[in-house]
C-alpha positions as CSV (number, residue, x, y, z in Angstrom):
1,M,0.0,0.0,0.0
2,A,2.8,2.3,0.8
3,T,4.3,1.8,-2.6
4,A,1.0,2.4,-4.3
5,Y,0.6,5.7,-2.4
6,E,4.2,6.8,-3.3
7,N,3.6,5.9,-6.9
8,S,0.4,7.9,-7.1
9,A,1.8,10.9,-5.2
10,E,4.9,10.9,-7.5
11,E,2.7,10.7,-10.6
12,A,0.7,13.7,-9.4
13,K,3.9,15.6,-8.7
14,R,5.3,14.7,-12.1
15,I,2.2,15.8,-13.9
16,Q,2.1,19.0,-11.9
17,V,5.6,19.8,-13.0
18,E,4.6,19.2,-16.6
19,M,1.6,21.4,-16.2
20,L,3.8,24.2,-14.7
21,A,6.0,24.0,-17.7
22,L,3.0,24.7,-19.9
23,I,2.3,28.1,-18.2
24,R,2.9,31.0,-20.6
25,P,2.8,34.7,-19.6
26,E,0.3,36.9,-21.4
27,K,0.1,40.7,-21.3
28,T,-3.2,42.2,-20.5
29,S,-4.3,45.7,-19.8
30,K,-3.9,45.0,-16.1
31,G,-0.4,43.5,-16.5
32,L,0.9,40.0,-16.9
33,I,-1.2,36.9,-16.2
34,A,-0.3,33.2,-16.4
35,I,-2.1,31.2,-19.1
36,F,-1.9,27.4,-19.6
37,A,-1.1,26.2,-23.0
38,P,-3.9,24.0,-24.5
39,E,-1.9,20.8,-23.9
40,A,-2.4,21.4,-20.2
41,E,-6.0,20.5,-20.5
42,G,-5.2,16.8,-21.3
43,L,-2.8,16.6,-18.3
44,M,-5.4,17.9,-15.9
45,D,-7.5,14.7,-16.0
46,A,-4.4,12.6,-15.3
47,F,-3.4,14.9,-12.5
48,V,-6.8,14.7,-10.8
49,K,-6.8,10.9,-11.2
50,A,-3.3,10.6,-9.6
51,Q,-4.4,12.8,-6.7
52,K,-7.6,10.8,-6.2
53,D,-5.6,7.5,-6.4
54,A,-3.2,8.8,-3.7
55,S,-6.1,9.9,-1.6
56,D,-7.8,6.5,-1.9
57,V,-4.7,4.6,-1.0
58,S,-4.2,7.0,2.0
59,A,-7.7,6.2,3.2
60,D,-7.1,2.5,2.8
61,I,-3.9,2.8,4.9
62,E,-5.9,4.6,7.6
63,K,-8.6,1.9,7.6
64,Y,-5.9,-0.8,7.8
65,L,-4.1,0.9,10.7
66,A,-7.4,1.3,12.5
67,L,-8.1,-2.4,12.1
68,T,-4.6,-3.3,13.4
69,N,-4.7,-0.7,16.2
70,G,-1.9,1.3,14.5
71,D,0.3,-1.7,14.0
72,P,1.8,-2.0,10.4
73,S,1.6,-5.8,10.6
74,T,-1.2,-8.1,11.6
75,E,0.9,-10.0,14.1
76,R,-0.8,-8.6,17.2
77,L,-4.2,-9.2,15.7
78,L,-3.2,-12.8,14.8
79,S,-1.9,-13.3,18.4
80,E,-5.1,-12.1,19.8
81,K,-7.1,-14.5,17.5
82,L,-4.9,-17.4,18.6
83,R,-5.3,-16.4,22.3
84,L,-9.0,-16.3,22.0
85,Q,-9.2,-19.6,20.1
86,N,-6.9,-21.3,22.5
87,G,-8.9,-20.0,25.5
88,L,-12.1,-21.4,24.0
89,N,-10.5,-24.7,23.2
90,N,-9.0,-25.0,26.6
91,V,-12.2,-24.3,28.5
92,Q,-14.2,-26.7,26.3
93,H,-11.6,-29.5,26.9
94,A,-11.6,-28.7,30.6
95,A,-15.4,-29.1,30.7
96,K,-15.3,-32.4,28.8
97,N,-12.5,-33.7,31.0
98,S,-14.4,-32.8,34.1
99,I,-17.4,-34.8,32.9
100,A,-15.1,-37.8,32.0
101,R,-13.4,-37.6,35.5
102,A,-16.8,-37.7,37.2
103,I,-17.9,-40.8,35.2
104,K,-14.5,-42.5,35.7
105,G,-14.6,-41.7,39.4
106,G,-17.9,-43.4,39.8
107,K,-19.7,-40.2,40.8
108,A,-22.0,-40.4,37.7
109,K,-23.0,-43.1,35.2
110,S,-23.6,-40.7,32.2
111,A,-22.6,-37.2,31.0
112,I,-26.1,-35.9,32.0
113,E,-25.7,-37.2,35.6
114,A,-22.1,-35.9,35.7
115,E,-23.4,-32.4,35.0
116,S,-25.0,-32.3,38.4
117,Q,-21.6,-32.7,40.2
118,P,-20.2,-29.5,41.7
119,E,-16.8,-29.8,40.0
120,V,-18.5,-30.3,36.7
121,Q,-20.9,-27.5,37.3
122,D,-17.9,-25.2,38.0
123,A,-16.2,-26.2,34.8
124,L,-19.5,-25.8,32.8
125,L,-20.1,-22.3,34.3
126,K,-16.5,-21.3,33.5
127,R,-17.0,-22.6,29.9
128,E,-20.2,-20.5,29.5
129,R,-18.5,-17.4,31.0
130,I,-15.4,-17.7,28.8
131,E,-17.5,-18.5,25.7
132,S,-19.8,-15.5,26.2
133,E,-16.8,-13.3,26.6
134,F,-14.4,-14.7,24.0
135,T,-16.8,-15.6,21.2
136,P,-17.9,-12.1,20.3
137,Q,-14.2,-10.9,20.6
138,L,-13.1,-13.7,18.2
139,K,-15.9,-12.8,15.7
140,E,-14.7,-9.2,15.8
141,V,-11.1,-10.2,15.2
142,E,-12.1,-12.5,12.3
143,A,-14.2,-9.7,10.9
144,S,-11.2,-7.4,11.1
145,F,-9.1,-10.0,9.1
146,K,-11.8,-10.1,6.4
147,K,-11.8,-6.3,6.1
148,I,-8.0,-6.3,6.0
149,A,-8.0,-9.0,3.3
150,T,-10.5,-6.8,1.2
151,I,-8.2,-3.8,1.6
152,L,-5.0,-5.7,0.7
153,K,-6.7,-7.4,-2.3
154,K,-6.6,-4.0,-4.1
155,Y,-2.9,-3.9,-3.9
């Protein structure tokens, strides 16, 4: 994106220099005025396009940085995604293991019976709490990655 911005900005500057070379003085009753040669008309469209391109890339850079909290890479966002996924996986495994321990320990004959055991209840409540907290955060991070991919696809 930085390269695309630099290219667009340089193109706008190059065209502007060309346009300035096409300015000719003209004498009027009030003194000298600057007049563009007719060829400048054709350069104007290219100049406006280059400026718009630079502006569009700049806006995309701002969106990207907003999605990554100002970080030029997605490493922190990826770390956050992995942290959330691992947290969800760990709490789900802990709940399953708690049920399995209750059954193996003879406290329950089935998973449904095991769910009434206090240690299993604690694990299930913790799973629900973590899932209710982490799942929306994970969805938000994944949505950020989709938006980032859309932005980067342009370049």
